[in-house]
C-alpha positions in Angstrom: 0.4 -0.3 0.2 1.8 3.5 -1.0 2.3 5.5 1.7 -0.1 8.7 2.2 2.0 11.9 1.0 2.0 14.7 3.5 1.7 17.5 1.8 1.2 21.6 3.7 -0.2 24.8 2.2 3.0 27.7 2.0 3.2 29.6 5.7 4.7 32.3 6.6 7.7 31.8 8.0 7.8 35.0 10.2 4.1 35.5 11.5 2.4 32.1 10.6 -0.4 33.0 8.0 -0.9 31.4 5.4 0.4 33.1 2.2 -0.9 33.0 -1.8 0.7 31.7 -4.8 4.0 34.2 -5.8 2.9 35.4 -9.1 5.0 37.4 -11.9 5.1 41.3 -11.1 3.6 43.3 -14.7 7.0 44.5 -15.0 9.1 41.5 -15.6 12.0 40.9 -16.4 12.8 37.4 -18.6 15.2 36.7 -15.2 12.8 37.5 -12.4 11.1 35.2 -10.5 7.4 35.0 -8.8 6.7 36.7 -6.1 4.4 37.5 -3.3 3.5 39.4 -0.5 2.1 38.4 3.5 -0.3 40.4 5.1 2.3 41.2 7.9 4.7 42.9 5.6 6.9 40.3 4.6 7.8 39.4 0.9 8.7 36.2 -1.1 10.3 34.9 -4.1 9.5 31.4 -5.4 12.4 29.6 -7.0 11.1 26.3 -8.4 14.4 24.5 -9.3 16.3 25.1 -5.3 19.1 25.8 -7.7 19.2 29.3 -7.5 18.5 30.7 -3.9 21.6 33.3 -4.8 19.6 35.1 -7.3 16.2 34.6 -5.5 17.4 35.9 -2.3 18.8 38.8 -3.9 15.2 39.4 -6.2 13.8 39.0 -2.7 15.7 41.9 -1.1 15.6 44.1 -4.0 11.3 43.7 -4.1 11.4 44.7 -0.4 13.3 48.0 -1.6 10.6 48.9 -4.1 12.7 48.0 -7.1 15.9 50.0 -5.6 18.9 47.9 -5.8 21.3 50.7 -5.0 18.9 51.5 -1.7 19.2 47.0 -0.6 22.5 47.1 -1.2 23.2 49.2 1.8 20.9 47.3 3.9 22.8 44.9 6.4 21.4 41.6 7.8 19.8 41.7 10.8 20.2 44.5 11.6 17.6 45.8 8.7 15.6 43.3 7.8 15.1 39.6 8.4 15.6 36.4 5.9 14.0 33.2 6.6 12.8 30.0 3.6 10.4 27.7 3.1 12.1 24.3 1.4 10.0 21.7 -0.3 8.2 24.1 -1.9 5.6 22.6 -5.0 5.6 25.5 -7.2 2.4 23.8 -9.6 0.7 22.5 -6.5 1.1 25.5 -4.4 2.2 23.0 -1.6 5.2 22.5 0.4 6.0 18.2 -0.1 7.5 16.1 3.2 9.0 13.3 0.9 10.4 15.7 -1.6 8.3 14.0 -4.2 5.0 14.5 -6.2 3.9 11.7 -8.7 7.3 11.0 -9.2 8.4 14.5 -10.0 11.2 16.0 -7.9 9.9 18.7 -5.5 13.3 20.9 -4.6 11.3 24.6 -4.8 12.0 27.0 -2.3 10.4 30.1 -1.0 12.9 32.8 -0.1 10.9 35.4 2.6 12.9 38.6 3.5 10.9 41.1 6.2 12.4 44.9 6.3 12.2 46.1 9.5 9.1 48.7 9.8 10.5 52.2 9.7 13.4 50.7 7.0 10.6 49.9 5.4 8.8 53.2 5.1 12.5 54.2 4.0 12.6 52.5 1.0 9.2 53.7 0.3 10.6 57.0 0.4 13.4 56.9 -1.2 11.4 55.7 -4.1 9.4 58.4 -3.8 11.0 61.1 -3.3 13.6 59.7 -6.7 10.8 60.4 -8.9 10.4 63.8 -7.0 14.1 64.3 -8.0 14.5 65.1 -4.6 16.2 62.1 -2.8 18.4 62.6 0.0 21.1 60.2 0.3 21.0 57.0 1.2 23.2 56.5 4.1 20.8 59.2 6.2 17.7 57.9 5.3 18.9 54.5 7.2 19.9 56.0 10.3 17.0 58.0 10.4 14.9 54.9 10.1 17.1 52.5 11.9 15.1 50.4 15.1 17.1 48.2 17.5 17.6 44.8 16.7 18.5 42.4 19.7 22.1 41.1 19.6 22.8 38.0 19.1 24.2 35.7 21.8 27.4 34.6 21.9 27.9 31.4 19.7 30.2 30.2 22.3 28.2 30.8 25.4 27.4 28.4 27.8 23.3 27.9 27.3 20.8 27.9 30.3 18.0 26.0 31.0 14.4 27.1 31.6 12.9 25.8 34.4 9.4 27.1 36.1 10.8 28.6 39.3 13.9 30.5 37.7 11.4 31.6 34.9 8.3 32.6 38.1 11.5 34.4 39.7 12.4 36.3 36.5 9.3 37.6 36.1 8.5 38.4 39.6 11.6 40.6 39.4 10.3 42.2 36.2 14.3 41.0 34.9 12.7 41.7 31.4 16.3 41.4 30.0 16.8 38.1 31.5 14.1 37.1 29.7 14.6 37.7 26.8 18.4 36.1 27.1 16.9 32.8 28.2 14.0 32.7 25.3 17.1 32.4 23.2 18.7 30.1 25.2 16.0 27.3 25.5 12.6 28.0 23.2 10.7 26.7 26.2 10.8 29.6 28.1 7.6 31.4 26.6 5.5 28.3 27.5 6.5 28.4 31.3 5.5 32.4 31.1 2.6 31.1 29.4 1.6 28.6 32.3 1.9 32.2 35.2 -1.2 33.5 33.6 -3.4 30.8 35.5 -3.7 32.8 38.6 -7.1 33.9 40.3 -5.7 37.0 41.1 -6.1 39.5 38.4 -3.4 42.4 39.1 -0.7 39.1 38.4 -2.3 38.1 35.5 -2.9 41.1 33.9 1.5 41.7 35.3 2.1 38.6 33.9 0.7 39.7 30.0 2.3 43.2 30.1 5.5 41.3 30.6 5.3 38.7 28.3 4.2 41.4 25.6 7.8 42.9 26.2 9.9 40.0 26.5 7.8 39.1 23.1 8.4 43.0 21.1 12.1 41.8 21.8 12.5 38.5 21.2 10.4 39.0 17.7 13.0 41.4 16.5 15.4 38.4 16.1 13.5 35.3 15.7 9.4 35.8 15.0 8.8 33.2 15.0 9.3 31.9 18.1 6.4 34.6 18.9 3.9 33.8 16.3 3.6 30.1 18.0 3.1 31.9 21.3 0.1 33.7 19.2 -1.3 30.5 17.8 -1.1 29.0 21.0 -2.8 31.5 22.8 -5.5 31.6 20.1 -6.0 27.6 20.3 -6.5 28.0 24.0 -9.0 31.1 23.2 -11.2 28.6 21.4 -11.5 25.6 23.8 -14.7 26.0 25.6 -13.4 23.3 27.7 -10.6 26.1 30.1 -11.2 29.6 30.6 -9.1 31.5 28.9 -7.3 33.3 31.6 -4.9 35.6 30.8 -4.5 34.8 27.2 -6.4 37.7 25.3 -5.0 40.0 27.3 -0.8 38.7 26.1 -2.5 38.8 22.4 -3.7 42.2 23.3 0.2 43.6 24.8 1.6 41.3 22.1 0.2 42.6 19.0 0.2 46.3 20.4 4.1 46.1 20.7 4.8 45.0 17.2 2.1 45.4 15.3 4.3 45.8 11.9 4.7 42.2 12.4 1.8 41.4 13.8 -0.7 43.3 13.4 -2.7 40.5 11.3 -3.7 38.9 13.7 -5.9 41.3 15.3 -8.6 40.7 13.2 -9.0 36.6 14.9 -9.2 39.1 18.5 -13.1 39.7 17.0 -14.2 35.9 16.9 -13.8 36.6 20.7 -15.7 39.4 21.3 -19.1 37.4 21.3 -19.0 35.7 24.6 -19.5 37.8 27.3 -16.3 36.6 29.4 -13.7 37.1 27.7 -15.6 40.7 25.6 -14.3 43.4 28.3 -10.5 42.0 27.2 -11.2 42.3 23.9 -12.6 45.5 23.3 -8.8 46.5 25.4 -7.0 44.4 23.7 -8.1 46.3 20.3 -8.1 49.7 21.8 -3.8 48.5 23.3 -3.7 48.3 19.3 -5.0 51.1 18.3 -3.3 53.5 20.1 -0.7 52.6 17.3 -2.2 51.3 14.8 -5.6 52.7 14.7 -5.7 52.0 10.4 -5.6 47.9 11.7 -8.7 48.7 13.3 -10.4 50.7 10.9 -9.5 47.8 8.2 -12.4 46.0 10.6 -16.2 45.8 10.8 -15.4 48.0 13.7 -19.4 49.6 13.0 -20.8 47.1 14.7 -18.8 47.6 18.3 -21.2 50.4 18.7 -24.4 48.8 20.3 -21.3 48.2 23.6 -21.8 51.6 24.3 -24.9 50.0 26.3 -23.5 47.1 27.0 -24.5 46.5 31.2 -21.7 46.1 32.1 -19.3 49.2 33.0 -15.8 47.3 31.5 -17.4 47.3 28.1 -18.6 50.5 27.7 -15.7 51.8 29.4 -13.7 49.8 27.2 -15.7 50.8 24.0 -15.1 54.5 24.3 -11.6 54.4 24.3 -11.4 52.6 21.8 -13.4 54.0 19.4 -12.0 57.1 20.6 -8.5 56.2 19.4 -9.5 55.2 16.2 -11.7 58.4 16.1 -14.5 57.4 15.4 -16.8 59.9 14.5 -19.3 58.1 12.9 -20.3 57.0 17.0 -19.7 60.7 18.6 -23.1 61.6 19.2 -23.5 57.7 20.9 -20.4 58.4 23.0 -21.7 61.4 24.1 -24.8 59.9 25.7 -22.2 58.4 28.3 -20.7 61.4 29.1 -23.0 61.4 32.8 -22.0 57.9 33.0 -19.3 57.6 36.7 -20.3 54.1 37.1 -16.0 53.0 37.8 -14.3 49.7 36.9 -10.8 48.8 36.3 -8.4 49.4 32.7 -4.8 48.3 32.9 -2.2 50.3 31.8 1.7 49.1 31.6 0.1 45.9 33.4 -1.2 47.8 36.0 -4.7 47.9 37.2 -5.9 51.4 37.3 -9.9 52.4 38.5 -11.2 54.8 35.5 -14.8 55.5 35.2 -16.5 55.3 31.9 -17.3 59.3 31.9 -13.8 59.5 32.0 -13.0 57.6 28.9 -16.0 59.1 27.0 -15.0 62.4 28.0 -11.2 61.3 26.2 -12.6 59.7 23.3 -14.9 62.4 22.9 -11.6 64.8 22.8 -10.0 62.5 20.6 -11.9 62.8 18.3 -12.6 66.5 18.1 -9.0 66.6 17.6 -8.3 64.7 15.0 -11.6 66.7 13.0 
């Protein structure tokens, strides 16, 4: 009996989302490869034979720089961009073939990924635009303006530490972010052990752990975004488990996505799957508001109009966090409904930088209305 052929749809090594088939660009030249892009901002090229990986690497980097080869040569790997690859890719079926053989045909293709760091990506686009206008500045100065710090590469000769329940808990209790980041690079089960600390009946402790995990994830993602992608997938799976209470899971998702929306912003949409459950609704609205603080466009691209009804929810946490969210996306469409809450003095707890603070629906509503008016 023939063994079953194991196939998998290709995924982005940075955010873990499935990616579409690479296509030819409209201005394709004879030597170019099919290209594609992921929602997280990564781009990729398809090299069907596995023999021209070097050319694929160059093309992916230039494609990430909007075709500006001069700018691409100025960038440094890891400092300015990350790379990844998916092997055993079959361009014909758009599948990853574990056995490297499909119907007697050898499969050796590679999807090569490049992801510029956010500010560098914006600089690349600006350079293309200013070049067209004839007023481009020197590339080196623009790169300096767009630089974002990347975690230093761990010493290859170091003695790797092993994570344990006690060591991770001690580091979390101390708020030792540096130590936790270092431990994540040494032992990939560190984030799993941190996740276990979310199962705490004390609200303040859960929110604090979620905040610590968000900060650690933000730094680890600069060098190993795959670790954080796996964490996000685990958290979403835990939230979807009807047999368990997702203590701290939504909160951690909120902090993690909000601190690196440039890489994980596409995950924010999936938070809406849990807004229908009263037990997770306040946390989802809080998480969306956290994301909206730096990337309101991500929330506006969602069907956010469906959230307006929550301004009349009997739970003050829901009303307050909804007002907070609508203010951060400057939802002038909800201005009249927000004004109706101006006299709502009911109190609720809202988390800021890992600490639960007392606020009122009226206070959050006033801040939201002010933000909307400022936006006008």
